[in-house]
Structure formats: C-alpha cells, structure tokens
TIZA-428353 format. One record per residue (C-alpha): residue number from 1; x, y, z; residue in one letter. Coordinates in nm, 3 decimals, always signed. Layout:
BEGIN
+-----+---------+---------+---------+------+
| pos |      c1 |      c2 |      c3 | code |
+-----+---------+---------+---------+------+
| NUM |       X |       Y |       Z |    A |
...
+-----+---------+---------+---------+------+
This chain:
BEGIN
+-----+---------+---------+---------+------+
| pos |      c1 |      c2 |      c3 | code |
+-----+---------+---------+---------+------+
|   1 |  -0.780 |  -3.177 |  -4.791 |    M |
|   2 |  -0.785 |  -3.385 |  -4.464 |    A |
|   3 |  -1.120 |  -3.453 |  -4.296 |    S |
|   4 |  -1.172 |  -3.276 |  -3.937 |    T |
|   5 |  -1.166 |  -3.554 |  -3.667 |    Q |
|   6 |  -1.408 |  -3.532 |  -3.425 |    V |
|   7 |  -1.401 |  -3.635 |  -3.053 |    V |
|   8 |  -1.696 |  -3.733 |  -2.869 |    I |
|   9 |  -1.643 |  -3.700 |  -2.467 |    K |
|  10 |  -1.892 |  -3.837 |  -2.209 |    K |
|  11 |  -1.908 |  -3.616 |  -1.878 |    V |
|  12 |  -2.081 |  -3.711 |  -1.559 |    G |
|  13 |  -2.345 |  -3.798 |  -1.460 |    P |
|  14 |  -2.412 |  -3.596 |  -1.152 |    V |
|  15 |  -2.676 |  -3.654 |  -0.905 |    G |
|  16 |  -2.833 |  -3.967 |  -0.695 |    G |
|  17 |  -2.774 |  -4.358 |  -0.782 |    T |
|  18 |  -3.131 |  -4.440 |  -0.777 |    G |
|  19 |  -3.356 |  -4.558 |  -1.097 |    G |
|  20 |  -3.207 |  -4.703 |  -1.401 |    V |
|  21 |  -2.932 |  -4.609 |  -1.660 |    V |
|  22 |  -3.044 |  -4.372 |  -1.951 |    K |
|  23 |  -2.855 |  -4.319 |  -2.253 |    D |
|  24 |  -2.870 |  -4.146 |  -2.577 |    M |
|  25 |  -2.721 |  -4.343 |  -2.895 |    N |
|  26 |  -2.502 |  -4.021 |  -3.029 |    I |
|  27 |  -2.386 |  -4.219 |  -3.331 |    S |
|  28 |  -2.454 |  -3.987 |  -3.634 |    G |
|  29 |  -2.608 |  -3.730 |  -3.393 |    V |
|  30 |  -2.566 |  -3.368 |  -3.547 |    N |
|  31 |  -2.719 |  -3.152 |  -3.260 |    R |
|  32 |  -3.019 |  -3.113 |  -3.022 |    I |
|  33 |  -3.301 |  -2.932 |  -3.148 |    I |
|  34 |  -3.564 |  -2.942 |  -2.866 |    K |
|  35 |  -3.557 |  -2.999 |  -2.495 |    I |
|  36 |  -3.881 |  -3.056 |  -2.286 |    S |
|  37 |  -3.846 |  -3.075 |  -1.905 |    V |
|  38 |  -4.125 |  -3.126 |  -1.621 |    H |
|  39 |  -4.061 |  -3.007 |  -1.307 |    Y |
|  40 |  -4.167 |  -2.889 |  -0.942 |    G |
|  41 |  -3.981 |  -2.949 |  -0.630 |    S |
|  42 |  -3.758 |  -3.189 |  -0.824 |    V |
|  43 |  -3.683 |  -3.240 |  -1.170 |    I |
|  44 |  -3.995 |  -3.477 |  -1.273 |    D |
|  45 |  -3.864 |  -3.585 |  -1.611 |    C |
|  46 |  -3.668 |  -3.502 |  -1.935 |    L |
|  47 |  -3.721 |  -3.562 |  -2.298 |    T |
|  48 |  -3.461 |  -3.460 |  -2.576 |    V |
|  49 |  -3.522 |  -3.416 |  -2.955 |    R |
|  50 |  -3.245 |  -3.441 |  -3.161 |    F |
|  51 |  -3.120 |  -3.421 |  -3.543 |    L |
|  52 |  -2.910 |  -3.704 |  -3.677 |    H |
|  53 |  -2.807 |  -3.848 |  -4.035 |    D |
|  54 |  -3.134 |  -4.022 |  -4.086 |    N |
|  55 |  -3.353 |  -3.739 |  -3.953 |    G |
|  56 |  -3.507 |  -3.619 |  -3.611 |    E |
|  57 |  -3.563 |  -3.856 |  -3.312 |    E |
|  58 |  -3.647 |  -3.831 |  -2.968 |    S |
|  59 |  -3.559 |  -3.996 |  -2.647 |    T |
|  60 |  -3.827 |  -4.177 |  -2.404 |    E |
|  61 |  -3.942 |  -3.983 |  -2.114 |    V |
|  62 |  -3.663 |  -4.002 |  -1.842 |    W |
|  63 |  -3.865 |  -3.991 |  -1.526 |    G |
|  64 |  -4.240 |  -3.965 |  -1.486 |    L |
|  65 |  -4.430 |  -3.679 |  -1.622 |    K |
|  66 |  -4.564 |  -3.434 |  -1.336 |    G |
|  67 |  -4.560 |  -3.066 |  -1.221 |    G |
|  68 |  -4.501 |  -2.804 |  -1.483 |    D |
|  69 |  -4.389 |  -2.844 |  -1.837 |    L |
|  70 |  -4.155 |  -2.599 |  -2.015 |    V |
|  71 |  -4.023 |  -2.661 |  -2.372 |    E |
|  72 |  -3.801 |  -2.476 |  -2.587 |    F |
|  73 |  -3.641 |  -2.526 |  -2.943 |    N |
|  74 |  -3.298 |  -2.445 |  -3.081 |    L |
|  75 |  -3.209 |  -2.227 |  -3.371 |    E |
|  76 |  -3.019 |  -2.411 |  -3.655 |    D |
|  77 |  -2.683 |  -2.245 |  -3.537 |    S |
|  78 |  -2.773 |  -2.260 |  -3.192 |    E |
|  79 |  -2.626 |  -2.551 |  -2.937 |    Y |
|  80 |  -2.595 |  -2.594 |  -2.563 |    I |
|  81 |  -2.271 |  -2.493 |  -2.397 |    T |
|  82 |  -2.348 |  -2.563 |  -2.054 |    S |
|  83 |  -2.603 |  -2.753 |  -1.804 |    V |
|  84 |  -2.618 |  -2.605 |  -1.475 |    K |
|  85 |  -2.812 |  -2.705 |  -1.169 |    G |
|  86 |  -2.860 |  -2.851 |  -0.833 |    H |
|  87 |  -2.937 |  -3.185 |  -0.679 |    Y |
|  88 |  -3.056 |  -3.328 |  -0.339 |    G |
|  89 |  -3.281 |  -3.521 |  -0.137 |    A |
|  90 |  -3.650 |  -3.526 |  -0.264 |    S |
|  91 |  -3.959 |  -3.582 |  -0.027 |    T |
|  92 |  -3.899 |  -3.966 |  -0.060 |    R |
|  93 |  -3.559 |  -3.932 |  +0.080 |    G |
|  94 |  -3.367 |  -4.002 |  -0.235 |    I |
|  95 |  -3.132 |  -3.785 |  -0.413 |    I |
|  96 |  -3.249 |  -3.659 |  -0.729 |    V |
|  97 |  -3.194 |  -3.324 |  -0.946 |    L |
|  98 |  -3.357 |  -3.037 |  -0.800 |    R |
|  99 |  -3.309 |  -2.774 |  -1.059 |    S |
| 100 |  -3.174 |  -2.733 |  -1.428 |    L |
| 101 |  -3.042 |  -2.459 |  -1.644 |    K |
| 102 |  -2.927 |  -2.472 |  -1.968 |    F |
| 103 |  -2.702 |  -2.220 |  -2.167 |    E |
| 104 |  -2.633 |  -2.203 |  -2.540 |    T |
| 105 |  -2.420 |  -2.007 |  -2.738 |    N |
| 106 |  -2.702 |  -1.757 |  -2.798 |    M |
| 107 |  -2.904 |  -1.784 |  -2.463 |    R |
| 108 |  -2.991 |  -1.945 |  -2.160 |    S |
| 109 |  -3.325 |  -2.139 |  -2.037 |    F |
| 110 |  -3.417 |  -2.169 |  -1.686 |    G |
| 111 |  -3.343 |  -2.243 |  -1.404 |    P |
| 112 |  -3.627 |  -2.475 |  -1.390 |    Y |
| 113 |  -3.701 |  -2.636 |  -1.007 |    G |
| 114 |  -3.633 |  -2.511 |  -0.670 |    T |
| 115 |  -3.265 |  -2.572 |  -0.621 |    G |
| 116 |  -3.099 |  -2.804 |  -0.386 |    G |
| 117 |  -2.839 |  -2.835 |  -0.146 |    E |
| 118 |  -2.539 |  -2.935 |  -0.413 |    L |
| 119 |  -2.453 |  -2.721 |  -0.745 |    P |
| 120 |  -2.320 |  -2.865 |  -1.066 |    F |
| 121 |  -2.218 |  -2.758 |  -1.378 |    E |
| 122 |  -2.154 |  -2.972 |  -1.681 |    L |
| 123 |  -1.962 |  -2.735 |  -1.926 |    P |
| 124 |  -1.884 |  -2.811 |  -2.293 |    A |
| 125 |  -1.585 |  -2.600 |  -2.286 |    I |
| 126 |  -1.486 |  -2.524 |  -2.643 |    S |
| 127 |  -1.715 |  -2.766 |  -2.815 |    G |
| 128 |  -2.089 |  -2.826 |  -2.789 |    Q |
| 129 |  -2.320 |  -3.068 |  -2.594 |    I |
| 130 |  -2.487 |  -3.320 |  -2.859 |    I |
| 131 |  -2.636 |  -3.573 |  -2.620 |    G |
| 132 |  -2.728 |  -3.684 |  -2.270 |    F |
| 133 |  -2.710 |  -3.977 |  -2.023 |    H |
| 134 |  -2.828 |  -4.023 |  -1.690 |    G |
| 135 |  -3.046 |  -4.223 |  -1.428 |    R |
| 136 |  -3.443 |  -4.204 |  -1.384 |    S |
| 137 |  -3.714 |  -4.380 |  -1.209 |    G |
| 138 |  -4.013 |  -4.176 |  -1.055 |    W |
| 139 |  -3.753 |  -3.849 |  -1.112 |    Y |
| 140 |  -3.479 |  -3.764 |  -1.289 |    L |
| 141 |  -3.204 |  -3.900 |  -1.061 |    D |
| 142 |  -2.881 |  -3.778 |  -1.231 |    A |
| 143 |  -2.767 |  -3.625 |  -1.536 |    L |
| 144 |  -2.462 |  -3.625 |  -1.798 |    G |
| 145 |  -2.356 |  -3.509 |  -2.126 |    V |
| 146 |  -2.178 |  -3.595 |  -2.427 |    Y |
| 147 |  -1.974 |  -3.307 |  -2.549 |    V |
| 148 |  -1.839 |  -3.299 |  -2.923 |    K |
| 149 |  -1.478 |  -3.150 |  -2.985 |    D |
| 150 |  -1.289 |  -3.109 |  -3.322 |    T |
| 151 |  -0.931 |  -3.166 |  -3.313 |    E |
| 152 |  -0.911 |  -2.817 |  -3.426 |    E |
| 153 |  -1.083 |  -2.696 |  -3.103 |    S |
| 154 |  -0.880 |  -2.905 |  -2.893 |    I |
| 155 |  -0.564 |  -2.797 |  -3.033 |    K |
| 156 |  -0.686 |  -2.406 |  -2.999 |    K |
| 157 |  -0.786 |  -2.491 |  -2.639 |    E |
| 158 |  -0.456 |  -2.619 |  -2.572 |    L |
| 159 |  -0.284 |  -2.360 |  -2.748 |    E |
| 160 |  -0.489 |  -2.076 |  -2.526 |    D |
| 161 |  -0.356 |  -2.285 |  -2.209 |    C |
| 162 |  -0.008 |  -2.264 |  -2.326 |    K |
| 163 |  -0.055 |  -1.884 |  -2.407 |    Q |
| 164 |  -0.225 |  -1.850 |  -2.076 |    N |
| 165 |  +0.070 |  -2.025 |  -1.909 |    L |
| 166 |  +0.327 |  -1.824 |  -2.067 |    K |
| 167 |  +0.144 |  -1.509 |  -1.953 |    Q |
| 168 |  +0.108 |  -1.624 |  -1.609 |    T |
| 169 |  +0.507 |  -1.710 |  -1.626 |    E |
| 170 |  +0.568 |  -1.347 |  -1.748 |    A |
| 171 |  +0.353 |  -1.215 |  -1.471 |    N |
| 172 |  +0.523 |  -1.460 |  -1.224 |    Y |
| 173 |  +0.897 |  -1.329 |  -1.348 |    L |
| 174 |  +0.785 |  -0.973 |  -1.343 |    K |
| 175 |  +0.655 |  -1.015 |  -0.974 |    L |
| 176 |  +0.973 |  -1.168 |  -0.867 |    M |
| 177 |  +1.175 |  -0.899 |  -1.010 |    Q |
| 178 |  +0.962 |  -0.656 |  -0.857 |    N |
| 179 |  +1.013 |  -0.812 |  -0.512 |    L |
| 180 |  +1.379 |  -0.865 |  -0.573 |    R |
| 181 |  +1.418 |  -0.471 |  -0.638 |    A |
| 182 |  +1.206 |  -0.404 |  -0.315 |    E |
| 183 |  +1.439 |  -0.642 |  -0.120 |    L |
| 184 |  +1.752 |  -0.471 |  -0.244 |    D |
| 185 |  +1.597 |  -0.144 |  -0.169 |    N |
| 186 |  +1.476 |  -0.251 |  +0.169 |    K |
| 187 |  +1.868 |  -0.395 |  +0.244 |    N |
| 188 |  +2.006 |  -0.048 |  +0.127 |    E |
| 189 |  +1.779 |  +0.104 |  +0.346 |    I |
| 190 |  +1.898 |  -0.133 |  +0.628 |    Q |
| 191 |  +2.264 |  -0.069 |  +0.566 |    K |
| 192 |  +2.212 |  +0.309 |  +0.605 |    K |
| 193 |  +2.026 |  +0.275 |  +0.931 |    L |
| 194 |  +2.276 |  +0.054 |  +1.048 |    E |
| 195 |  +2.549 |  +0.296 |  +0.970 |    S |
| 196 |  +2.388 |  +0.590 |  +1.115 |    E |
| 197 |  +2.327 |  +0.366 |  +1.434 |    I |
| 198 |  +2.695 |  +0.308 |  +1.456 |    E |
| 199 |  +2.794 |  +0.657 |  +1.418 |    S |
| 200 |  +2.545 |  +0.741 |  +1.677 |    L |
| 201 |  +2.721 |  +0.474 |  +1.908 |    K |
| 202 |  +3.044 |  +0.648 |  +1.862 |    I |
| 203 |  +2.919 |  +0.988 |  +1.953 |    K |
| 204 |  +2.742 |  +0.837 |  +2.242 |    N |
| 205 |  +3.104 |  +0.708 |  +2.339 |    D |
| 206 |  +3.263 |  +1.048 |  +2.324 |    E |
| 207 |  +2.974 |  +1.222 |  +2.541 |    L |
| 208 |  +3.165 |  +1.181 |  +2.859 |    P |
| 209 |  +3.484 |  +1.345 |  +2.746 |    K |
| 210 |  +3.233 |  +1.624 |  +2.606 |    L |
| 211 |  +3.063 |  +1.658 |  +2.923 |    R |
| 212 |  +3.416 |  +1.666 |  +3.099 |    A |
| 213 |  +3.557 |  +1.938 |  +2.875 |    E |
| 214 |  +3.260 |  +2.131 |  +2.909 |    L |
| 215 |  +3.266 |  +2.111 |  +3.293 |    A |
| 216 |  +3.628 |  +2.232 |  +3.270 |    N |
| 217 |  +3.529 |  +2.518 |  +3.050 |    K |
| 218 |  +3.267 |  +2.629 |  +3.306 |    D |
| 219 |  +3.504 |  +2.614 |  +3.613 |    E |
| 220 |  +3.778 |  +2.832 |  +3.383 |    I |
| 221 |  +3.498 |  +3.074 |  +3.312 |    Q |
| 222 |  +3.416 |  +3.099 |  +3.679 |    K |
| 223 |  +3.757 |  +3.155 |  +3.782 |    K |
| 224 |  +3.788 |  +3.431 |  +3.497 |    L |
| 225 |  +3.497 |  +3.609 |  +3.616 |    E |
| 226 |  +3.606 |  +3.602 |  +3.949 |    S |
| 227 |  +3.930 |  +3.750 |  +3.878 |    E |
| 228 |  +3.764 |  +4.019 |  +3.647 |    I |
| 229 |  +3.523 |  +4.103 |  +3.951 |    E |
| 230 |  +3.854 |  +4.114 |  +4.186 |    S |
| 231 |  +4.025 |  +4.376 |  +3.900 |    L |
| 232 |  +3.728 |  +4.577 |  +3.895 |    K |
| 233 |  +3.715 |  +4.619 |  +4.275 |    I |
| 234 |  +4.114 |  +4.712 |  +4.280 |    K |
| 235 |  +4.013 |  +4.945 |  +3.997 |    N |
| 236 |  +3.765 |  +5.147 |  +4.209 |    D |
| 237 |  +4.006 |  +5.169 |  +4.494 |    E |
| 238 |  +4.297 |  +5.350 |  +4.266 |    L |
| 239 |  +4.161 |  +5.699 |  +4.300 |    P |
| 240 |  +4.181 |  +5.675 |  +4.707 |    K |
| 241 |  +4.521 |  +5.509 |  +4.655 |    L |
| 242 |  +4.652 |  +5.786 |  +4.419 |    R |
| 243 |  +4.490 |  +6.055 |  +4.687 |    A |
| 244 |  +4.688 |  +5.880 |  +4.948 |    E |
| 245 |  +5.011 |  +5.901 |  +4.744 |    L |
| 246 |  +4.969 |  +6.260 |  +4.652 |    A |
| 247 |  +4.897 |  +6.328 |  +5.026 |    N |
| 248 |  +5.219 |  +6.161 |  +5.110 |    K |
| 249 |  +5.431 |  +6.331 |  +4.846 |    D |
| 250 |  +5.298 |  +6.675 |  +4.991 |    E |
| 251 |  +5.395 |  +6.567 |  +5.345 |    I |
| 252 |  +5.735 |  +6.474 |  +5.223 |    K |
| 253 |  +5.789 |  +6.803 |  +5.033 |    K |
| 254 |  +5.688 |  +7.013 |  +5.384 |    K |
| 255 |  +5.933 |  +6.833 |  +5.577 |    L |
| 256 |  +6.208 |  +6.877 |  +5.321 |    E |
| 257 |  +6.120 |  +7.248 |  +5.349 |    S |
| 258 |  +6.142 |  +7.265 |  +5.713 |    E |
| 259 |  +6.502 |  +7.109 |  +5.723 |    R |
+-----+---------+---------+---------+------+
C-alpha cells in the first residue's frame, strides 16, 4: 500500500515588521498540544508546546511576558484549524498583534487582547495547523502558521472545488435559460402591443370618414323628421278639406236642381 504524502504549507506572517524572526522547526512535528499567551492592550508574547517524533518540546517565549496569562491544552484528537485576530499600532507606535483567537476542530479559544484596526485570518482550510512562525521583540509583532495537508485532503479539496464549479455552472445555465424565456415572453408581449397599436392607428385613420357618415345620417334624419312633421300638419287639415269638398258638392247639386 502506498504511503500518504504529507504537504506542509507556510502561510503568512501577518502583522508588523519589527522585532526579529521567530520560527519553529517543524521537522517531525505531529501536533500542537499547548499554547500560552500573555496579553493586555496588545499580545505581549506567545509560547507553543508541541509533540514531535522524539517527544514533547516548547518554543522559546516570543516577545516579553506581561499582562494576563492564558493557557489551554488540546485533546489528543484536537487540532487547530484557524488563527484569527487584529493588528495595529501599540502605545510605542509600532505595528504589533493586538488580539488573537484560536479555533480547533472541536472548539475555540479567545479572543485575547483588545482588538486593532486591521483584522486577519490564517485558516488551515482542509488541513491542520501544526506550527507557527513570526516576529517578536517587546511584543508579538507578527504571526504566521504552518499547515499540514495530505495529498488525499488536497485532492478532496480540489474535487470539492470542481463540484462547486459544476454546480455554479449548472445554476448559471439555468439562470440564462430563465432569462431567455423571460426575454422571449417580453418579445411576444411587445409584438402583440405593436399589433394592437397598429390596429388602433388604422381605426384612427377611419375616424374622419365615420364622423362624415354620422353627420350625413344626422342630416338625413333631420330632413325625415321635418317631412314627417309636415305630413302631420297636412293630415290635420284633411277633415276641413273634406268638409269644404262636401260643401262644394252640395252647392253643385243645388245649382243643377235649379236648372
């Protein structure tokens, strides 16, 4: 069975450029077992105890002891997954770490310190933090980490990235399809509106003719009403005319009788 290839990545440091370089020899290091931090308005110092192939070992004090002390031990199956914090100017006017927070695969410790202007994060992503490097003088000026990854975890991380990319592409294609469908629908609606507008234009062009026809019909109706009224008047005169005609016939008969 092939052995698992371990990859060590050096990340950082973040913080100021004062003090001197500090580093851990991570050759043969298995895991961190204890961390000690002195802090106040800044991170005064850091000490790391770790387990390697030859047993336990501690770094020297990075910085100078002062302020409050906090120490925490990690369980056998526990490891650091991320270091967060802030850095900024100290009362001496130099850029140093102002706060620290350690996160593990089980819990978190901190934050310790008062915070600063600039936040930072040193994540292990899919691996684990097995060591530190940085700078220190009066205080802990800067801090970086060593992250241990295996080829399997890196491959898994890449595979996860590929799957996320595929899902993103699928979501993008679906979004584009929805947008095209919406666009087609809008185009169809636009065509209908244009057709209706054109129809209204045609009807509007016919309005003068319709108005003329209506005016002509109104004129004809008035003439008809006038003629009907005239006929009514003439009809009212018929009895008188009949009486006059009868009277004339009577006079004619008398004259013929007298002859």
